[in-house]
N, C-alpha and C positions, 0 to 999 in steps of 0.2 A: 562434543569434541569435534565431530565432523564439520558442523556449521562454523565453529571457531577457526578450524584449519582452512576452510574455504575462504572465509573472510580475510585471514592473514595472507593467503596466497594472492588474493585479489589486490589487496592494498600494498603489499610489500614487494610483489613481483610484477604482476600484470600492469598495475597503475601506480608504480612507484614515483614516476615523474608526472608533473602537472602538464597535461596536454589535452587539446580538444578531441573529443570522441566523435568521429564521423558516422554517418548513417550505415555505411558498409560494415565498419567494425562493430557498431552497436548491434546490427543484425546478426553477425557471427557470434558475438558474445551472448546475445539473447538465445540463440539456438543452442549454444553450449550449456547455458544454465538450465534450459528446458530439458535437454538431454540428461543432465545430472539429476534433475528432479525425477524424470521418468525412470532412470536407472535405480534410484532409491526406492521408487514405488515397486519396481520389479523385485527388488530385494525383500521388501515387505511381503510381496506375494509369495516368494519362495520360503520365507521364514514363518509366516503366520497364516497363509492361506488366502483364498479368494475373497472372503468376506472382509477381512482386514484391509486387503489391497483396494477393494472397492470403496471402502470408507476413506482410505488415504487419498485416492485419486479424486474422489468427490470433494474432500476438503481442500485439496490442492487447486482444483478448478474454481471452487467458490472463492478462495482467497485471491487467486490470480486475477479473476474477473473483477472482483470488487476493488482490487488494488489499482486497476487501470485509472480510476478516478484520482487516486493519489498522484499518478504521473502528471495529470493535467494541472492539479493544484500546485505541485512542485514547479511546473513551468511558469505558472503565474507568479509564484514567490520569487523565483530567480529573475524573471523579467522586472518585477517591482523593484528589486535591489540592483538591477543591472549587473548581475554576477557574470563575469567572463566564463565562457563554456569550459575553458581549461581548468577552472577551479571548482566546477560544480560536482565533479565526481568525488572529491574528498569530503564535501559536505554530505553528499548522499551516502557515502560509506558510513560515517558516524550516525547519520539518520537511520540507516538500515540496522546498524548495530543496536541503537536505542529501541528501534521498533521490535526487534527480535526479543529483547529483554522485556519490554512492556507487554508484548503479546504473551510471553511466557507467564508473566504474573497474572494477566487477565484470564488466561486459560486455566491455570491452577485454581484461581479463585472461582471461576465459573463451574468447573467440574465439582469442586467442593460444595458449592451452593446447591447444585443439582442433586448430589448425593445426600445432602442433609435435608433439603426441602424440595419435595416433588413438585409442589405448586409453582416453583420458580420457572418450570418449563412453560407454563402458561404466560408468565410475564415476558420471558424471552421471545416466545412465539408471537405474542401480541405486539411486542416492540418491532419485530421484523415485519409484520403486516403493516404497521403504521409507517415504517420506513419505506416499504414498497409503495404504499399509497401516496406518500409525500413525493417520491421520485416521479410518479406518473402525473400527479396534479400540479406540482410546483417545478419540476425539472431539477436541474443542478443548482445547488446552493451557490450564491454569489459570494465568494470569500474575498474580503478586503483585508489584506495583511496589516494595514495601518490601524485597524480597529482591534487587533488581537491583544487581549489584556496582558499576556505574557510578554509580548514585544514592548508594550508600554512600560511594564515593570523593569525589563532589561534596560531600557533607555534611561530610566530614572536612577537605577542603583548601580549599573555597571558603566564605568568610564569607557568611552568608545572613541574611535577615530573614524573619520569619513573615508579614508583611503584604504584600499586593499594592500596587503603585504603577502603577495603570492597566495598560497592556499592555507596560510596560517590563520587560526582563529583569534590569536592574540599577538600583539606586537609591542615594542618599546619605543616611546617617543619622549625625549627630554627627561629621561630617567623614570618615566611612568609606564606601568604596564596597562595597556589599553586593549579593549576588544575591537577586532575589526568587524566590518559589516557581515562577514561570514558567520560570526558568532550569533548575530541576530537572526540570520537566515536559518541556522541550525535550530535555534529555539522554535522558530515557526514550523519547520519541517517536523520536529518532534511533537509539538502540540497538536498540529493538524492530524498526525498519524493516530494520536489517541482518539480523536473523533471518529476516524475510520474504523479503528479497532472495536469501537462500541457496536458497530454494525456487523463486522466480519466475524468476530469471535463467537457471538451467539449463533450465527449462521452455520459455522463449521461444527459447533457443538450439537447442532440439529442432526448431523449425519454420523457423529461419533462422540462418545464420551470417554474414550481411551486417551489419556493424557499424551502418551507417546505418539499416537497417530495424529491427534489434533495439533500438537506442538511441532512435529516435524513437517507435516504438510504445510502449515503456516510458514515455517522457517524457509523451506525450499522455494515456496512461491515468492516470498519477500526478497530472497537473495538475488533473484534475477531482475528486480525492479529497476536497478540502476541502469543496466543495459537497455531495458525496455523504455526507460525515460528518454534516453538519447535517440531511440528509434521512433517513438510516438509523440514526443512533446509538441511537435509542430503539426500534428495531424488531428487535433481535437475536433475540428469541424467535420471531418470525414466520418466520425463515429456517432452519427445523429441518432441511431436507434439503439445504441448500447444501453442507455439509461432504461429503456423499456425492457430490454433483456434482463438487466440487473434487477429491476423491479419484479419481474416474473420469478426469477431465481429466489429472491428474498421471500416473496409470497409463498412459493412452493415449500421452502424449508421451514417457514413459519407455521404453515398448516401442518406439515409433517411433525413438527415439534409438539404442537398443541394436541394432535390426535394420536400421539405415540402410545398412550395408555390403552387405546382401544384398537388401533390398527397399526400393524407393522408392515412397512413397505420394504421389499427386497432391496438390498444395497445396489445391485446392478441397475435397478429401475431408476433410483435416485441419480446415479452417475450418468445414465443415458439421458434423463430429462435435463440435467444441468448442461451436459455437453451439447445437446441439440439446441437448447435455447440460446446458449452463448454463441454457437456457430451461426445460427440463423440471424441473430441480431447484428453480428459483425458483417456477414455477407450482405444483409439488407442495407446496412449503412454504406458499404462500399459501392453497391450497385445502384441504390435508389435514393441515397441521401442527397438532399438538395440544398439546403440553406447554409452555405459556408459562412462561418463566423470569423471574427477577427482572430488573428494569431495572438498568443500570449504577449508577444512583444508590443502589440498595439493596445493592450488593455490598460496598462498603468505605467507611470513614470516612477523612477526610484525616488523615495522621499529623502529630504535632507535630514541629517542627524543633528540633533539639537546641540548647541554649543554648551560647554560646561565651564 
């Protein structure tokens, strides 16, 4: 209910009208969302104790750090479709809403699997180690929106128009109800989030198996991603060492999950390791990062929509 209320306030009050979100406003909103998340973590501390709060903040930091990649993929998608910045927030709102629902389903399924089959811990842990290895050896996955199978399906079965109609997902032309390009963008945002959830949900389950803690830590981290997007979308090249930090975090929680039957690590140690690795990777990127890459706007041109 709290998450639903915050989403409603954000879209119906704060961002009721379509307008471009500047860096200053994005920074303020990001700080507010982080403050809301920290406040909820303090409530967990007061209600359930230090161990639960440590698990909550560990899950929050893991999800927040892994979701930074989401921000840069969104930037690529918006650039690919030439989405005006004033309309991006509405797409991200529905994308975030879908992400919360999907993460909830993934989390309930993951906890149920762990409770029923102990050996699934080794599968999850091994997958996290594989993902960490892939991040180090291959770097970031190069995502081409035009090859997304869901986008191809949408173009084949959903009548669409080439022009935007404000921030509407659908419009009417000559008596026909047509999807605007924003609908295709939303499909891509949702489907790519599923791919990121495959990494992040097992990672959070490595620090806690309490559904309430895992779900709320995920939800509060995701809620602030819209503001974080407008703050960081054009700063991709500056976070050169973030991938290495994320790989270390994934490897750490993967080993923690695999060895959980024989060795129990104190929650505060997990939280400290995650916070230190994330901080060092960000600081190192800002101070010593060198190879600036192209901004998302330079990567791809918007594709034409097929005639029907």
